[in-house]
N, C-alpha and C positions, 0 to 999 in steps of 0.2 A: 195143450194146456190153455185154458182161458185165463187172461191176466187182467187184473185191475190195477190200481195204483200201488197197492201193498200186498195183495194177495193173489194167489193162483188157485184155480179150481181144476183139479185133475182127476183121472180115474182113481178108484180105490185100489190100493195095493194090499196085498196079503199081510204085510208087516204093519199096516195101519190098524187092523182089526184089533189086536190085543190092547193097543193104546186107547182107542176109541171106546172099547168095552170097559176098561178099567177107569177112565177119566170122565166119561160121559154116561154110559149106560148102567154102570154099577153104582152110580151116585143116585140113590133112590129118590131124593128130593128133586133133583134136576130132571131125571128121566120121567118121574111122575108128572111134572109140569109140562114137559115137552111131548110126550107120547100121546096123549088123548086117551089113554087107557091105563089100567093098573100096572104097576112095576111088577115084573116077575124075574126071578133069577134065571140066567141061561148058564148051563154047565160048561166049564172050560173045554174047548175043542168042538162045541156044538156049532152047527151052521146057524148063526144068529140071523134071522131074517131082517133085522134092522140094519145089519152091517154088511152082510155078503151080498154082492150085486148079482142080480138075476138079469142077464142080458136079454131074456125073452119078454120081460115086463116093459112094454113100450109106454106105459102109463106113468113111469117114474125114472128119473135120471139122477142117481146119486153121484156126488162128488166128494173127494176129500179136499179140504181147504189147507193150503200151505202158505207160509210166508215166502214172498218172492225173494227177499233177502236171506238166502240160507237154506230154503226149502224145508223148514221145520213144519211138521204136521200141526195144525192148530184147531182143526174141527172138521165138521161135515156141512154140506149144503145139498139141497135137493129141489129139483123141479118135479112136482108130483101132481097127481090127478090131472094129467094131460088129456085134454079133450080136443081131438084133432078136428071135429066137426065145427065146434064153437070157436076153435082156436083160442083156448083158454087153459090156464094151469095155475098151480099154487106154488109158493116158494116157501122154504123153511131152512133154518140153519141151526147148528149147535156149535158153540165154541168151547174148547177145553178151558177149565178155570184159569189157567195161566195166560190165556189170550183174551179174556174178557176185560172190558173197560179201557181198550186201547184203540178204539175205532175201526177195528177190523170188520165188525158187523155191517157198517155202512157200505164198505167196499165189496163185501160179500154180496150184499143185496144188489148193488150196481152191476156186478159181473153176472149174477143170475138174471137181471133184467136184460142185459145184452144178449145172453144166451137165448132167453125166451123170445125176445122181440126180433132180434137180428138173425140168429142162427136157426131158430125154429119157426119163425114167421108168425108168432102168436099175436093175438089182438088185445088179450086181457091177462093180467097176472093178479093173483090175490094173495093176501096174507091173512091168516087167523092166529091171534095170539091172545094170551091172557091179558086182562086189563092192567095188571100190575107189572107186566114185562116192559118196562119203560125204555130198556135199551133197544128191544126189537121195534117198538113204536117209533123211537127216534130215528133208527136206521131206515125204516120204511118211509117216514115222512121226508127225510133228507133226500130220498131218491124219488120224491114226487108222489108217493102213495097217498090216497085220500081216505080218511076214515068214513065208511059207508054205513056203519051200523054197530050196534052192541047186542050180543045175544046174552040176555041177563040170565045169570045162574045156569049157564049152559055146560060147564065143565066141572066135574067132581074131581077135586084134586086133594088128596091127603086129608080126607074127612070134612071137606067143605065144598060148597058150590061156589064157583067163581065166574065172573062175567068174562066173555071173549069179545075182543074187538075185531071187526072185519074191516080190511082195508083193501083197496083196489087201484090198480094203475092201468090205464089204456095205452096202447102203442103210441097213439098220436100225442098224448100228453108227454110221454117219455121222450119222444122225438123232439118236441118243442123245447125241452129242457136241455138237450144236448147242444 
C-alpha cells in the first residue's frame, strides 16, 4: 500500500466494487461530471470497466483509496494515460460523498505524485478537471500543480458545455517542494 498522511492507495478488492458502484458511479450527476462521457447504467454483476481492474492494461493503474485510520474505503484514484516514452501520465480521483470536504483529496494527489514520480520515474503529471471543480483545483495547486490552460466549452455535461482546466506538474518542481 502507498501511504500518505491520512490515506492509503491499495489494490482494488472485489468487495470495493459494489460500494464504488453504488456511491460513485450510480450517482448520475457525479459520474457525468467525472467520466468525460455520458452516464449509462451497468447491470448488477456486470464487469464494469470503470471498476474492474485489467492487469494487462499498462496505461492505467487504478487504486482504491482507504483511510489509514481504520482502513475504510473512501474512493478511487488512478494514474492513467501512462506514456512511457515521454514519461508522462494523468491523475484522477473520486471520493465517496461521505469523504468529501475533509482534505482527503490533497493527500490522494500527493500520494499519486509520489507514485508517478518516485515509483514510476515519470517526468510530468497532468490533471484535467471541470472549471467549477474547486476541490480538485485546490488539491492540485496545494501539491504544486500549475494551471496551464483552459479548454473553453470542451466538456458536454448534463446538457451544457463547460470549461476544462489543464494543470501540470514536473518532477523537478515536485522534488523542490519536498
